[in-house]
C-alpha positions in Angstrom: -9.9 15.5 -3.1 -5.8 14.2 -3.6 -4.7 11.6 -2.0 -0.7 10.6 -2.1 0.9 7.6 -2.3 3.1 8.6 0.6 -0.9 9.2 2.4 -1.8 6.0 2.0 1.9 3.2 1.7 2.8 1.1 3.5 6.6 2.2 4.7 9.9 0.3 4.4 8.7 -2.6 3.3 10.6 -5.7 3.6 13.3 -5.8 1.3 16.5 -8.5 1.4 20.1 -7.5 -0.5 20.7 -8.7 -3.4 22.8 -12.1 -2.9 20.9 -13.2 0.1 19.9 -16.6 0.2 16.1 -17.7 -1.1 15.7 -19.3 2.3 16.6 -16.7 4.5 13.7 -14.2 2.2 11.9 -16.5 2.6 12.2 -16.4 6.4 11.9 -12.7 6.1 8.4 -12.4 4.2 6.7 -15.5 6.4 7.6 -13.1 9.9 6.7 -10.1 8.0 3.1 -11.6 6.2 4.3 -10.6 3.1 2.9 -11.4 -1.0 6.6 -10.0 -1.8 9.8 -8.5 -1.1 11.8 -6.7 -2.6 15.4 -6.5 -3.7 17.7 -3.6 -2.9 21.7 -2.3 -2.9 22.8 -0.8 0.2 21.6 2.0 -0.3 18.1 0.7 -0.4 18.3 1.2 -4.7 15.3 -0.7 -5.8 16.6 -3.9 -8.1 13.8 -6.0 -8.3 11.1 -8.0 -6.4 10.2 -11.6 -5.4 6.7 -12.8 -5.5 5.9 -15.7 -2.5 4.6 -18.2 -5.3 8.1 -17.7 -7.5 9.7 -18.6 -4.0 7.7 -21.9 -3.7 7.9 -23.0 -7.5 11.2 -22.7 -7.1 11.6 -24.9 -3.8 9.4 -27.2 -5.1 11.8 -28.1 -8.1 14.1 -27.6 -6.3 14.0 -29.3 -2.5 16.2 -26.2 -1.7 16.3 -22.7 -0.8 20.2 -22.3 -1.0 20.4 -19.7 -4.8 20.3 -16.1 -4.6 17.3 -14.0 -4.5 18.7 -12.6 -7.6 18.7 -15.3 -9.6 14.8 -15.4 -9.0 13.8 -11.8 -9.2 11.8 -9.8 -11.7 13.5 -6.8 -12.7 11.3 -4.8 -15.3 9.2 -2.9 -11.7 7.3 0.0 -12.4 7.4 2.0 -9.6 5.4 4.8 -8.1 6.1 8.5 -6.0 5.3 9.0 -3.1 3.6 12.5 -4.8 1.6 10.6 -7.1 -2.0 11.3 -6.8 -3.1 7.7 -5.5 -6.7 7.7 -7.1 -5.3 8.3 -10.1 -3.4 4.9 -10.1 -6.2 2.9 -10.2 -6.0 1.7 -13.6 -2.4 0.1 -12.6 -3.6 -2.6 -10.2 -6.7 -2.9 -12.8 -5.3 -3.8 -15.9 -2.2 -4.9 -14.7 -3.2 -7.0 -11.8 -1.0 -5.6 -9.4 -1.5 -6.6 -6.2 1.2 -4.2 -5.2 3.7 -1.8 -5.8 7.2 -0.2 -5.6 7.5 3.2 -4.0 10.5 4.6 -5.0 12.0 7.9 -4.2 15.3 8.6 -6.2 15.4 5.2 -7.2 15.6 4.3 -3.4 12.6 2.1 -2.2 10.4 3.7 0.2 7.2 1.5 0.4 4.2 -0.1 -1.5 1.3 0.7 -2.0 -1.1 -2.1 -2.7 -5.0 -2.7 -4.8 -6.0 -3.6 -1.0 -4.5 0.4 0.8 -6.9 2.2 -2.8 -9.3 0.0 -2.6 -10.1 0.5 1.6 -9.7 4.2 0.1 -12.0 4.4 -2.2 -14.9 3.0 0.2 -14.2 5.4 2.7 -14.2 8.0 1.0 -17.5 6.8 -0.9 -19.2 6.1 2.7 -17.3 9.3 4.0 -19.7 11.5 0.9 -22.7 9.4 2.1 -22.9 10.3 5.6 -21.9 13.7 4.7 -25.7 15.6 4.0 -26.5 19.1 4.6 -27.6 19.3 8.3 -26.0 20.7 11.2 -22.1 20.1 11.9 -23.1 18.0 15.2 -25.7 15.7 13.7 -23.0 15.2 10.8 -20.6 14.1 13.1 -22.7 11.7 14.8 -23.8 10.1 11.5 -20.3 10.2 10.8 -19.0 8.4 14.2 -22.5 5.8 14.6 -21.8 4.7 10.4 -19.8 1.8 10.9 -18.3 1.2 7.6 -15.8 4.0 7.8 -14.3 2.4 10.8 -14.3 -0.9 10.1 -12.9 -0.2 5.6 -10.5 2.7 6.9 -6.7 1.6 6.4 -5.4 1.5 10.1 -2.5 3.9 9.2 -5.4 6.7 8.3 -7.0 8.1 11.3 -11.5 8.5 10.6 -11.5 11.7 11.4 -8.2 13.2 9.5 -10.4 11.5 7.0 -13.5 13.2 7.5 -12.1 16.5 8.2 -10.0 16.2 4.8 -13.4 15.6 3.0 -15.0 18.9 4.9 -12.6 21.5 4.8 -12.9 20.4 0.7 -16.3 20.9 0.8 -15.6 23.9 2.6 -17.5 23.2 6.1 -16.0 23.8 9.7 -14.8 20.3 11.1 -15.3 20.7 14.7 -11.5 18.7 16.6 
């Protein structure tokens, strides 16, 4: 089953324009409950990223957050395409210890993919596979609906039924609506 980055990514992650003060960036990160903030230009072209610990470090060293965000941003970024097969990108998170990665389309920031999104999806797919046994469709649907881990680990923006339908269609079975 191919799961595209577009299917899992967080759309429009928290971002600020270059030149924004660290104070304003920190406030936006706190409001969005984000561990990082992306830096873009007016056309949403991705220029860099600043993790929360970098802002905290600056605050502790200089006792203020008046500096522009681009003074501490990381500029060497790997970005994913929305069309990438998300399950084939797991090594980026494992090997590089990334907690999330930017998703760009034509150089413009369109989303972010987190390790948590991938983890939940893998666990949900595995759970669905475990509940799919060669039994009648109604018994299979009843088992999937009663299986608590599917509903608790599934990413909030992916419905359990849509994942289940995709798996059933890939396996050649007919799903019930």
